[in-house]
C-alpha positions as CSV (number, residue, x, y, z in Angstrom):
1,X,22.1,-81.4,-18.7
2,X,22.8,-80.3,-22.5
3,X,26.0,-78.4,-23.0
4,X,24.3,-75.7,-24.0
5,X,21.6,-74.1,-22.2
6,X,19.3,-71.1,-22.4
7,X,19.0,-68.4,-20.1
8,X,15.9,-69.7,-19.2
9,X,17.1,-73.5,-19.1
10,X,19.6,-72.6,-16.6
11,X,17.4,-70.2,-14.4
12,X,15.1,-73.4,-14.4
13,X,17.9,-75.2,-13.6
14,X,19.3,-73.3,-10.5
15,X,15.4,-73.0,-8.9
16,X,15.4,-76.5,-9.1
17,X,18.9,-77.4,-7.2
18,X,18.0,-74.2,-4.7
19,X,14.3,-75.9,-3.8
20,X,15.7,-79.3,-4.0
21,X,12.9,-80.2,-6.8
22,X,14.0,-83.1,-9.5
23,X,15.8,-81.3,-12.6
24,X,12.8,-81.0,-15.0
25,X,10.3,-80.4,-12.3
26,X,10.0,-76.3,-12.7
27,X,8.3,-74.7,-16.1
28,X,7.9,-71.3,-16.7
29,X,4.3,-71.9,-16.0
30,X,5.6,-72.9,-12.3
31,X,4.5,-70.8,-9.5
32,X,5.1,-69.8,-6.0
33,X,1.1,-71.3,-5.6
34,X,2.0,-74.4,-7.2
35,X,5.1,-75.7,-6.2
36,X,5.1,-76.8,-2.4
37,X,8.9,-76.0,-1.2
38,X,8.5,-72.8,-3.1
39,X,7.8,-70.8,0.3
40,X,9.2,-67.3,1.8
41,X,12.2,-69.6,2.8
42,X,12.7,-71.6,-0.6
43,X,12.7,-68.2,-2.4
44,X,15.0,-67.0,-0.3
45,X,17.2,-69.5,-1.4
46,X,16.3,-69.4,-4.9
47,X,17.1,-65.9,-4.3
48,X,20.8,-66.9,-2.9
49,X,21.7,-69.2,-5.7
50,X,20.8,-67.0,-8.4
51,X,23.1,-64.0,-6.3
52,X,25.7,-66.5,-6.1
53,X,25.3,-67.7,-10.2
54,X,25.3,-64.3,-11.1
55,X,27.8,-63.3,-9.0
56,X,26.1,-60.8,-7.0
57,X,24.2,-59.0,-9.5
58,X,20.6,-60.4,-7.8
59,X,20.6,-57.5,-5.9
60,X,20.6,-55.1,-8.2
61,X,16.9,-56.1,-9.2
62,X,13.8,-55.5,-6.9
63,X,11.2,-57.4,-9.1
64,X,13.8,-60.9,-8.3
65,X,12.5,-60.3,-4.2
66,X,9.1,-60.4,-5.2
67,X,8.8,-62.9,-8.5
68,X,6.4,-65.6,-7.9
69,X,6.2,-67.1,-10.7
70,X,9.0,-69.0,-13.0
71,X,7.8,-66.4,-15.7
72,X,8.2,-63.2,-13.2
73,X,11.9,-63.6,-13.3
74,X,14.2,-62.1,-15.5
75,X,16.2,-64.8,-17.9
76,X,19.4,-63.1,-16.4
77,X,20.4,-59.7,-14.4
78,X,21.6,-56.8,-16.1
79,X,25.0,-57.2,-16.9
80,X,25.2,-61.1,-16.6
81,X,24.8,-62.2,-20.1
């Protein structure tokens, strides 16, 4: 993994890890419909991993709970640059 990650690269890495996918599997175009492991349980795992990574700031964002594609996730929660 590169030393300097963009926020999107960081998001993709966290999501791949949470969904137990090989790094690089997800792209900005990935959705819950085309990623088998991104079911409701997988979505909870993604939310928990992001919340841990961003030190509790994910819970402040309603759009995280309804995100159905990588592109629909903010690249970082407010206040967590």
